[in-house]
C-alpha positions in Angstrom: 13.4 62.5 136.2 14.0 65.2 138.8 17.8 64.8 138.9 19.7 66.4 136.0 23.2 65.2 134.9 24.1 67.9 132.4 25.1 71.3 133.6 24.3 74.6 131.8 28.0 75.4 131.5 28.7 72.1 129.7 25.6 72.5 127.5 26.8 75.9 126.3 30.1 74.6 125.1 29.1 71.3 123.5 26.3 70.4 121.1 25.8 66.9 122.5 25.6 68.2 126.1 23.1 70.8 124.9 21.0 68.1 123.4 21.1 66.1 126.6 20.4 69.2 128.7 17.2 69.9 126.6 16.2 66.2 126.7 16.4 66.1 130.5 13.9 69.0 130.8 11.2 67.5 128.7 8.2 66.7 131.0 6.2 64.4 128.6 7.0 60.7 129.1 6.9 59.9 125.4 8.7 63.1 124.4 11.5 62.5 127.0 11.9 58.9 125.9 12.2 59.9 122.2 14.7 62.6 123.0 16.9 60.4 125.2 16.7 57.7 122.4 18.4 60.3 120.1 21.0 61.4 122.6 22.3 58.1 124.1 23.8 56.7 120.9 26.0 59.7 120.5 27.4 59.4 124.1 28.1 55.7 123.2 29.9 56.7 120.0 32.1 58.9 122.2 32.7 56.1 124.6 30.9 57.9 127.5 29.0 54.9 128.9 28.5 56.4 132.4 26.4 59.4 131.2 24.7 57.2 128.6 23.6 54.8 131.4 22.5 57.6 133.7 20.4 59.1 130.9 18.9 55.7 129.9 17.8 55.2 133.5 15.8 58.4 133.5 13.4 57.0 130.9 10.0 56.1 132.3 9.0 54.0 129.2 10.2 50.5 130.1 10.7 49.3 126.5 12.8 52.3 125.5 14.8 52.1 128.7 15.5 48.4 128.1 16.6 49.1 124.5 19.0 51.8 125.7 20.4 49.8 128.5 21.1 46.9 126.0 23.0 49.3 123.8 25.0 50.6 126.7 25.8 47.1 127.9 27.1 46.2 124.5 29.3 49.2 124.4 30.7 48.5 127.8 31.6 45.0 126.6 33.3 46.5 123.6 35.4 48.7 126.0 36.2 45.7 128.2 34.2 46.9 131.1 32.6 43.5 131.4 31.4 43.8 135.0 29.4 46.9 134.2 28.2 45.4 131.0 26.7 42.4 132.8 25.3 44.6 135.5 23.5 46.7 132.9 22.2 43.6 131.0 20.8 42.2 134.3 19.0 45.5 134.8 17.0 45.0 131.7 13.5 44.1 132.8 11.8 42.5 129.8 13.0 38.8 129.6 13.4 38.7 125.9 15.4 42.0 125.8 17.5 40.8 128.8 18.5 37.7 126.8 19.3 39.9 123.8 21.5 42.2 126.0 23.4 39.2 127.3 23.8 37.8 123.8 25.2 41.1 122.5 27.6 41.3 125.4 28.8 37.8 124.8 29.2 38.4 121.1 31.4 41.4 121.8 33.6 39.1 123.8 33.6 36.5 121.0 34.5 39.2 118.5 37.5 40.1 120.6 38.6 36.4 120.7 37.7 36.1 124.4 35.9 32.8 123.9 35.9 31.6 127.5 34.2 34.8 128.6 31.7 34.5 125.8 31.0 30.9 126.8 30.6 31.8 130.4 27.9 34.3 129.5 26.2 31.9 127.1 26.1 29.3 129.9 23.8 31.6 131.9 21.3 31.9 129.0 18.3 29.8 128.2 19.0 30.0 124.4 22.8 30.3 123.9 22.8 29.3 120.2 23.3 32.8 118.8 26.4 33.2 121.0 27.8 29.8 120.1 27.4 30.7 116.4 29.2 34.0 116.9 32.1 32.1 118.7 32.3 29.6 115.9 32.5 32.3 113.2 35.2 34.1 115.0 37.2 30.9 115.7 37.0 30.1 112.0 38.2 33.6 111.1 41.1 33.1 113.4 42.1 29.9 111.6 40.7 27.6 114.3 38.5 25.5 112.0 38.4 22.3 114.1 37.5 24.3 117.2 34.9 26.1 115.1 33.3 22.9 114.0 33.2 21.6 117.5 31.4 24.7 118.7 28.8 24.4 115.9 28.2 20.8 117.1 27.1 22.2 120.4 24.4 24.3 118.8 20.9 22.8 119.2 18.9 24.8 116.7 19.7 23.9 113.1 19.0 27.4 111.9 21.7 29.0 114.0 24.2 26.3 112.9 23.4 27.0 109.2 23.9 30.8 109.8 27.3 30.0 111.2 28.3 27.9 108.3 27.1 30.5 105.8 29.0 33.3 107.6 32.2 31.3 107.7 31.8 30.6 103.9 31.4 34.3 103.4 34.7 34.9 105.2 36.4 32.4 102.9 34.9 34.0 99.8 36.2 37.5 100.9 39.7 36.0 101.2 39.4 34.3 97.8 39.3 30.8 99.3 36.4 29.5 97.2 37.4 25.8 97.8 37.0 26.1 101.6 33.9 28.3 101.2 32.2 25.5 99.2 33.0 23.0 102.0 31.3 25.1 104.6 28.3 25.7 102.3 27.9 22.0 101.7 27.9 21.5 105.5 25.2 24.2 105.6 23.1 22.2 103.1 23.3 19.1 105.3 22.2 21.1 108.4 19.4 23.0 106.5 17.6 19.7 105.9 17.0 19.5 109.7 15.4 22.9 109.9 11.7 22.3 110.9 10.4 25.8 110.1 9.6 25.9 106.4 10.1 29.6 105.9 13.5 29.5 107.7 14.5 26.5 105.5 13.6 28.3 102.3 15.5 31.4 103.3 18.6 29.3 104.2 18.6 27.5 100.9 18.4 30.9 99.1 21.4 32.2 101.1 23.4 29.0 100.5 22.6 29.2 96.7 23.9 32.8 96.6 27.1 31.6 98.3 27.6 28.8 95.8 27.0 31.2 92.9 29.7 33.6 94.3 32.0 30.6 94.7 31.6 29.7 91.0 29.7 26.5 91.6 26.5 27.1 89.6 25.6 23.4 89.6 25.5 23.4 93.5 23.7 26.8 93.5 21.0 25.4 91.2 20.4 22.6 93.6 20.1 24.9 96.6 17.7 27.3 94.8 15.6 24.3 93.6 15.4 23.1 97.2 14.3 26.6 98.2 11.6 26.4 95.6 10.4 23.0 96.8 10.2 24.3 100.4 8.4 27.5 99.4 5.8 25.6 97.4 4.5 24.0 100.6 3.8 27.4 102.2 0.3 28.7 102.3 1.0 32.2 103.5 2.1 35.6 102.1 5.8 34.5 102.2 5.3 31.8 99.6 5.6 34.1 96.6 8.5 36.1 98.1 10.7 33.0 98.4 9.6 31.6 95.0 10.6 35.0 93.5 14.0 34.9 95.3 14.6 31.3 94.1 13.7 32.2 90.5 16.2 35.1 90.5 18.9 32.8 92.0 18.3 30.2 89.4 18.7 32.8 86.6 22.0 34.0 88.1 23.2 30.4 88.3 22.5 30.0 84.6 19.3 27.9 84.6 16.8 30.1 82.7 14.4 27.2 82.2 14.2 26.4 85.9 14.0 30.1 86.7 11.0 30.6 84.5 9.2 27.5 85.7 9.7 28.8 89.3 8.5 32.2 88.4 5.3 30.7 86.8 4.4 29.4 90.3 4.3 33.0 91.7 0.8 34.4 92.0 1.2 37.9 93.5 1.9 40.4 90.8 4.1 42.6 93.1 6.4 39.6 93.6 6.3 38.7 89.9 7.4 42.3 89.0 10.1 42.2 91.7 11.5 39.0 90.2 11.5 40.5 86.7 13.3 43.5 88.0 15.9 41.1 89.4 16.0 39.4 85.9 16.7 42.8 84.3 19.6 43.5 86.5 21.1 40.1 85.8 20.8 40.6 82.1 22.4 44.0 82.3 25.2 42.6 84.3 25.8 40.1 81.5 25.7 42.9 79.0 22.5 41.6 77.5 21.0 45.1 77.3 18.0 44.4 75.1 16.8 41.6 77.3 17.4 43.7 80.4 15.2 46.6 79.2 12.5 44.1 78.0 12.4 42.4 81.4 12.2 45.8 83.1 9.3 46.9 80.8 7.5 43.6 81.6 8.0 44.2 85.3 6.4 47.6 85.0 3.5 46.3 82.9 2.8 43.5 85.4 2.9 45.8 88.4 0.7 48.4 86.6 -1.9 45.8 85.9 -2.3 44.8 89.5 -5.7 45.9 90.8 -6.3 47.3 94.3 -8.2 44.2 95.4 -5.3 42.0 94.3 -2.7 44.0 96.2 -1.6 42.6 99.6 0.8 45.4 100.5 0.3 48.8 98.8 3.5 50.2 100.3 5.6 47.4 98.8 3.9 47.9 95.5 4.7 51.7 95.4 8.3 51.1 96.5 8.7 48.7 93.6 7.4 51.3 91.2 10.2 53.5 92.6 12.8 50.8 92.1 11.7 50.2 88.5 11.7 53.9 87.7 15.2 54.4 89.1 16.4 51.3 87.3 15.3 52.7 84.0 17.5 55.7 84.7 20.4 53.3 85.4 19.7 51.6 82.1 20.2 54.9 80.2 16.4 55.5 79.8 16.1 58.8 81.6 12.9 60.0 79.9 11.1 56.7 80.5 12.3 56.7 84.1 10.8 60.2 84.7 7.6 59.2 82.9 7.1 56.2 85.2 8.0 58.2 88.4 5.5 60.9 87.7 2.7 58.4 87.5 3.4 57.0 91.0 0.3 57.8 93.1 2.0 57.8 96.4 3.6 61.2 96.9 6.5 60.0 99.1 7.5 57.3 96.7 7.0 59.6 93.7 9.4 62.0 95.3 11.9 59.3 96.2 11.9 58.0 92.6 12.5 61.4 91.1 15.2 62.2 93.6 17.0 58.9 92.8 16.6 59.5 89.1 18.1 63.0 89.3 21.1 61.6 91.2 21.6 58.7 88.7 21.3 60.9 85.7 23.8 63.3 87.2 26.3 60.5 87.6 25.6 59.6 84.0 26.4 63.2 83.1 22.8 63.7 81.7 22.4 67.0 83.4 19.5 68.3 81.4 17.4 65.2 82.1 18.5 65.4 85.7 17.1 68.9 85.9 13.9 67.6 84.3 13.5 65.1 87.2 14.3 67.9 89.7 11.7 70.2 88.3 9.1 67.4 88.6 9.5 67.4 92.4 6.8 69.7 93.8 7.9 70.4 97.3 10.9 72.8 97.9 12.2 70.7 100.8 12.3 67.6 98.8 13.9 69.5 95.9 16.7 70.5 98.3 17.5 66.9 99.1 17.4 66.1 95.4 20.0 68.8 94.8 22.1 67.3 97.5 21.9 63.9 95.8 22.9 65.5 92.5 25.9 67.1 94.2 26.9 63.6 95.4 26.7 62.5 91.8 29.0 65.3 90.8 31.4 64.3 93.6 31.5 60.7 92.3 32.5 62.1 88.9 35.2 64.2 90.6 33.6 67.4 89.5 34.3 69.4 92.7 33.2 72.8 91.6 29.9 71.6 90.1 29.2 69.7 93.3 29.8 72.8 95.4 27.6 74.9 93.1 24.7 72.4 93.6 25.2 72.6 97.4 25.1 76.4 97.2 21.9 76.2 95.2 20.4 73.7 97.8 21.3 76.1 100.7 19.6 79.0 99.0 16.5 77.0 98.3 16.4 75.6 101.9 15.7 79.2 103.1 12.2 78.9 101.7 11.4 75.5 103.4 8.7 76.1 105.9 9.1 72.9 108.0 11.9 73.9 110.4 13.1 70.4 111.2 13.2 69.6 107.5 15.1 72.8 106.9 17.6 72.0 109.7 18.1 68.5 108.4 18.9 69.9 104.9 21.4 72.4 106.3 23.0 69.6 108.3 23.6 67.5 105.1 24.7 70.5 103.1 27.2 71.6 105.8 28.6 68.1 106.2 29.4 68.0 102.5 30.9 71.5 102.4 33.1 70.5 105.3 34.2 67.4 103.4 35.2 69.7 100.5 37.2 71.9 103.0 34.8 74.8 102.4 35.1 75.5 106.2 33.7 79.0 106.1 30.6 78.1 104.1 30.1 75.0 106.2 30.2 77.1 109.4 27.6 79.5 108.0 25.3 76.7 107.0 25.6 75.0 110.5 24.7 78.3 112.1 21.6 78.5 109.8 20.7 75.0 111.0 20.9 75.9 114.7 18.9 79.1 114.1 16.2 77.0 112.5 16.3 74.5 115.4 15.8 77.3 117.9 12.4 78.0 116.3 11.2 74.3 116.5 8.4 74.0 118.9 8.3 70.3 119.5 10.8 69.6 122.2 11.8 66.0 121.2 12.2 67.0 117.6 14.4 69.8 118.7 16.6 67.4 120.7 16.8 65.0 117.8 17.9 67.8 115.4 20.6 69.0 117.8 21.8 65.4 118.4 22.0 64.8 114.6 24.1 68.0 114.2 26.3 66.9 117.2 27.1 63.6 115.3 28.2 65.6 112.2 30.4 67.8 114.3 32.0 64.8 116.0 32.6 62.9 112.8 34.0 65.9 110.9 35.9 67.4 113.9 33.9 70.7 113.7 34.1 73.1 116.6 31.3 75.5 117.6 31.7 78.9 116.0 30.8 82.1 117.9 27.5 82.4 116.0 26.7 78.8 116.8 27.4 79.3 120.5 24.9 82.2 120.5 22.3 80.0 118.9 22.9 77.3 121.5 22.5 79.8 124.3 19.2 80.8 122.8 18.1 77.2 122.7 19.0 76.6 126.4 17.4 79.8 127.5 14.1 78.8 125.9 14.3 75.5 127.8 14.6 77.3 131.0 
């Protein structure tokens, strides 16, 4: 880590260079790795693989270094620098990650239609099935169906072959070719029977069933979801209920309410029962059966609320589901009920997430008073800032430009009182990005300067780099140049880093 690749001069004139400059000077092994992990993806987005590779090689943590080299190798393959891509992939030390790096390089070649190069790389791998599946999908997308089927025949693992068939069917559905999609899904069914791993088999049947439903063959979908149920019933682990829940939802979408309810009756875990009922409610709403939708959603909430702590396998999943149910009530035109449920969520993070989503949904629905009610229920100013940003997005969806900008102005004013500097900077970044999108260039410039001034005060070095790299991404995507005020803030950042 003694050699530095970014000069002070470059760092003063470019945000990404300044982030890299700061990252290079972090002495902590973990902090340096975290900072480089934030910077390298931006260099790859700009196509600068040389600097990305050099920075990746400075990381002492072997796992992080291998992950970064894998990403750089993949980008090199995308840019047709195949020799360098393979060189970097070979430099990955951990065998599993080295195999992944080679697979990603090969898949880039397959995506470009360079099938021979992809096959050559696959030939050097112990497990080439993922690459062969990628080649087959691309061949089918190019109209080479017979070649695609021949490639799939080479795949040893049935699961990879099934994935290829499902992906090809997805291509056909996107191009409104349901007839051919069904043919590939039927091939997937035949191949799925040979999958030995029960969980993988259940998941495959669920995916196939969803494909049949989209293709308009509910009869075949019901068969696939019933097979998923049969496979899931044999499981004796925590995944059993998850797959049964998915199968029940699929059966309902395919039109078999009786089979769906019988499958749901097999589910024991209340979180998964509630999740399934949430899926039911969305399907009823899609069919314009609104009373049934609200009833199913209420039942989902009652079931989840009745789950005791000793019955709960995963508290985080349970709280996330409360959030989803609350937000869905807002989507079902039940704003007051949504807020009521959200305020009862015990986990603060999920409670805030629920209220933030509800405020945005109600804004889109033009229920501004109720949206403000949800906003006021959020305790922390920083979280309230992001809720205002979400409400602004709602106004933008409704093509209410002036109202959207007013909410961003309100968010920017409130952000001044946020004590957590990285949180404040992140808020300014999101506000500035949207103002730039609205062509409010002057306002955006001022907000970006406020972001940089907040970042200057951040003490944690890796957090500082991550914040600068995030702002650099926004500048790149929006085509923003550093203002004079921003340049001064950058100089202050670099001076503090020595």
